[in-house]
N, C-alpha and C positions, 0 to 999 in steps of 0.2 A: 492835212494845207499842204502842210509842210510840204511833201510828194508830189502833189499837183505844181507847188508853187515854184523849185525847182527839177520840174518837167520843160515850164513855159521859160526861156530862156531872155526873157524880157527879166523876170524877175531871179535867176538863180543868183546874178553875181550881189543884189541886193541879199538873197536867203543867207548867200556864205557869209560876207563882211557879218552882220548879223548872227550867226555862230559863231564867228569868229572872235566876236566883241566878245558874247555871252561866254565862252570856251575861257581868254584873258582874263577876263573879271570872276574865275571862279577857278583860277588855274591848273584849267587839264582841266577839271573832273568833268566827265558827261555829262554825269545825274546830274550834278547841280546845274550844269548849264541848260538842258533841259526842262528843267523846273523851268527855271526861270524864261524859258522862252515860252513854256506852253504845251511841250511833246514828251512823248512817251519816253523813256529810256529806248526803248525801241525802235521806236523812228532816230533817234539821235544814233543811235551805233549804226544803222542801216545807210545814213546819211557822210557818217565816218568813213565808213566802208568802200563809199559810194566816191566821196571825194578826198584821194590822197593829200592833199595838202590841209583840207582838214583832221586830217591823222595825224601827219605830222607838226602842225602844231599845235595839236593836244598835247603828244608826246615831249615835246619840245618845254610846255610851259609845266609840265607833271615834273619833268626834270629840272626846273629852278629849284 
């Protein structure tokens, strides 16, 4: 579901915002953010690889 959402430009910004919120909530921990969003860690890692801004956000949060 998340992958199809990211393919649709209309929903892409909303999905990115939700992922960013989850990453901030969990201190950049992708596994915990994935559980919070109801997606697999594999999906979360794929999204982070495809969206450099989210990857940098996760790294910044982990460095705190």
